[in-house]
N, C-alpha and C positions, 0 to 999 in steps of 0.2 A: 486548608489551598489548594488555587484551582491550577491545572500544568497545560501544556501541551501538550497534543499528542504525537509519540514519535513516528506510527502508521497512523495518517488517515484511513477513520475506517468509512468505508460506501457503503451506500442503505441503497439499494435499488428497487422500486416498485415499478412493475413490472408486468403482465399476466401471462405475456408469449414466452413460453418456455423458451423457444430456439434462440430469441433475442436475449433472455439472460443467457444460455449457457456462450452464445457468441465473445455477448460481451465479456463476462468471463475468461474465454479464449481469448479474449484481445488484449484486456488486461495484465493476462502472463504474458502472450507475445512483445506488450509494451511495455516487458518487465519492470511494471507496478506491483510491485509487493503488496501494494494494500489489502486493506480485510474486505470483503464483497458480503452484505447479508443483502438476502432479496426475499421481495414480499409480491403477493400478487393480484395487489387488490390498494385502492386508499384506505378499503376498513383493517384491515395489517397494517398497514402502514402505519395509522395509528394506534392498533393495537403495539405494535411495538414502539411506538412512540413515548407514548404511554406506561408502557410496559404494561398489559391488558393479558387477559388470559394466559396463553403459553409464551405470552414472553414477559410474564410477572419478572422474574429474575433481573436481575443487570447482567448478568453471565449468559443468557440469552439473551440479549439485547441492548448492546452496549451501542453508547450514542455516538452517532454516523458525526461525523465529524462532512463527508459531505450525503445531499439526496440526489440522485438518480429518480427523475418524474416522468413518466409512462401518463400521457393523456386521459390515452382511449382505455378506461378498464371496467369490469365489471363493478356490482354493491359502489364503490365510492370513485367516484374517475380522478384523474391527475388534478382535475382544476377547483375540485371541492375538494379534498385534502393538501392542496396550494395554498387556498384560500382559511384554512383550517390553519393550519403551521404557523401562518405568516402572522398569524392574528393573536398567538398564544405566544405569549413573553418571554416564555422560559422555552419555546423552538425556533423563534423568528428566527435567529443567528445564527442557524443550519443556512449555509448555501445550498440551492435547488437549484441543478443541472436540468431541463426541460429535456428528453429527450424522447424525439416524438417520429413518429411517419408524416406527422400532421404539416402540412406546406401553409397552411390557411394565414393568410394575413391578423385574421381574426383572433385566430388561436396566437397567435406574437406579440400582438398587444394584448390580449387578456391576463395570459402570460405575466407580462412584465408586471402587468397595472395593477395585477393578483400579488407580486413582489419576488416571482421569477431572477435568479443570475445572473441566469444563459439559458437561450432559448440553442437547443440544436434538434437538426434535422438527422435519422437515425438512416448512414450511410447505406445504399444496397449494397456494399459488394464488402467482403472480412477487412479484407487487406486498405478499406479507404476505416474503417471501423478501426481497426490499430493504429491507425494516425492519428481519428480524434482522440482516441486515449490516451496518445503517447505527447500531442498538446493541452489532452485537458488536464493532466496528467505533470505538467511541465508549470500550468499555470494556476494550477489550486493547489501543487505542494511542494514546488518551487519558489515560487512566483509571490504571492498571493499572502500574506500574514491572517490566517485563522484566527477566532476567536478563541480567549483559554474555554476549558470544557469548564 
């Protein structure tokens, strides 16, 4: 039987440790109690989602209710990971919010064409990041009805 998550798990794919730490702090500051799991690149993201390698056990890789995806990462970038996730019938329902420094129209167009649910340019200040996390939390965890697990 499928059920709804009471707390939506967030999986963040980003190779910048500072951005990951700031996002974790911004989530806490915005009073979102969501679990945040972090992977460093697209390869690790796919290992997590497919439960391979260090993520083989279900308790180390619970299914996320939302993915925050950076575009520019080593090994497999966010565009490649996005394309792979959205082409897999078992993963495509997971909402993906692109959270990146890119402002390129081409990146915006391409990520939406690949199935991204939102595109957010990383804010320049921590205060602005907290505001983004508050809004993201309100929209994805209060307003939107997410698919069953």
